[in-house]
N, C-alpha and C positions, 0 to 999 in steps of 0.2 A: 261728701266734700271732694272737689277735685284735688288730684295729685299734681302738684306744681313743683317744676325745677327750673330755677333761673341759672343760666350759665354765663359766665363772664371771667374776665383775668383775675387773678389772685391778689388783688388789693382793694382797699377801702378807697372808692372814688370812681370816676369815669361815667360812661354812659348808664351803667346798670345801678349805679348808686342810688338815684332817686326812686327807682322801681323797688329796691331792696328796702328803703325807708318807708315807702308807701305799704308795702306788704307788712312790715312790722307795726307800723302804726295802726293798720287795719286788723291786726291780729290774725292775719292769715298764714297758717303754717306753710312753709315752703322749703324745698332743698336748695341751699345756696351753693351750688357748684362753681367752684373757684379753681381755674386752672392755669397753668403756666403758658408763656407764649409758645413754648415747644409743643405743649399739649393741644393747644388752640390749633396750632398749624397742622397737627396730625389728624384733626377732626373737621377741619374746613370743608372737605368734600362732602360730609353728611350734612353740613348746615344749609338752610334754604338759600342764603345768598352768600355763603362762604365767610360770613362775619358774625361777631357777637356784639351785643347781648342777644341771646335767644331764650324763649321761654317755652317750656314743654308743659302742656296742660292736658292731663288724662291721655298721655301717649302721643299727642300732636304737637309738632314743633312750630313755634311761631316767632316772627321777627319784628323789627321796628320798635325802638325804645320809646318814642313818644306815644305809640299805641298803648304799649304796656302802661306808661305813665298815666294815660287818661283812663284806662279800664281799671287799674287798681286804685289810681287816685279817686275816682268816683266812690270805691268801695270804702276808702279811708276818709271820705269827707274832705278830700284834698283837691277836689275839681269843681269849678262853678257850674251851678244849674243854670244861671242866667246866661243866655247866648252871647251877650256882649262881654261879659266877664269872662266866659269861656275863650273868646276870641282873644282877649288881652293875654290870658294865661297861655294860650298856644302860641302867640307871637313870641313871647318871651322864650318859651321851650325851643321854638324852632331858631331863635337868634343864638341860643347856647349851642345848638348843633352847628351853626355856622362857626362859631369859635372852636368847636371841637374837630370840625373838618379842616380848619386853617391850621390848627396845630398838628393834626395828623400828618399833613403834608411834609412836616419838618422832620419827622421821625424817619431814620435810615439814612438822612445825610451826615456827612462827616467833616470834621476840620473847619476850615474857614468858611466853607458853603454852609455848614450847620450853624455856625456863630452868626453869619450874615442873615440867614434866614429867620433865625430866632429874633435878632435885633430888629429886622424889618417887621416882623409879626407884632412885636412888642410896641413899636411906634406907630404902626399902620393899622392893620385889622383889630386886632386886640383893643387899641386905644379907642378906636371908632365905636367898638361894641360896648365897652365899659361906659363911655360917654352916653351912648343910647340908653343903656340900662338906668343910668343915673337919671336921665330925662323921664324914662317911663315910670320909675319909682316915685320921683316927685309929683308926676301927674296923678299917680294913683293914691297919693296921700302921704307917702313918705315911709311907710312901714312895710307894707306887702304890695305886691306886684298886681293882685286881682283880687276882687271880691271883698277887700277889706279884711283878709284872713289868711293864714297859711295856705298856700296852694302848692301844687307841683311846680309852678313857676319859680316860686321861691326856693324849693328844694333844688332845682336844676341851676339856678344862679348861686346858691350856697355851694354846690360841689364844684362849679367853676372857680369860685373864689377861694375855696379851700386849696385847690391846686396851684393858683397864682400866688397865694399867700405863703405856701409850703416850702418854697425854694425848690421843689423837685424838678422843676423845668430849667435845665441850663439855659443861660444868657436871656432869661426873662427876669428883670428886676423885681425882687419881692415887694417893692414899694410901688409898683406899678399902679395898683388900685388906689393906694393913698394919693398919689399924685394925679391921677387922672379923674377918678370918681370917688371922693373920699366918703360921700354918703353911703355908699355900698358896704363900708366897714361897719357902720350901724346895723344895716341890715343883715350882714354876716353875723354879728352878735345876737341879734333877735332870734335868727334861725337856729344858730348854735345852742340857745338856751330854751329852745321849745322843749316841753317835757317828752315829747314823742321821739325827738331827735337825740335828746340826752339819753333816754332809755335804750335807744338802739345801740348807741356806741358805748354804753356801759355794758351791755350784753356782749358786744364784740370783744371786750378786754378780758371777759371771764374765760 
């Protein structure tokens, strides 16, 4: 069996969380290396592209979160076999990357510039993304984004929604999802109650 180490920041969420969930749901043993921002900055020079998440498999380090999601999602039964359904899954995963990139640009700003950037993000890019996700969910039947069952697309959206609903993002209203794309709240509840997701977060509390 391969030796696997996933390295990311020390919190539940972000780009590594869907991969953590997929590995857990697949029953694949892995080292969940969680580092502080300072620790990440100290090892950036050793990372393939100077960023996390990265995954080490049998001593070789690989990058790109959505590649990890597809690879381990297939092993967990969370990635569609049908080419069109796989396309739908991929589109959603990349849409969430757009959201993450947009949010990332606001970190490091301060004062009024930070507040304005976050408010613009909420009313602009994030609202546009949430409305598109709502449209795609409706087109897919209203419960899951692809293949009529839980997929990596759902886990990626779930993690975005967890972040937006948590209040951890200053100047991003916690009711943004409710006001912009309320159907996503039902999706969030569905994924939250998935047995594999429940088991993972119960394990995290131990």
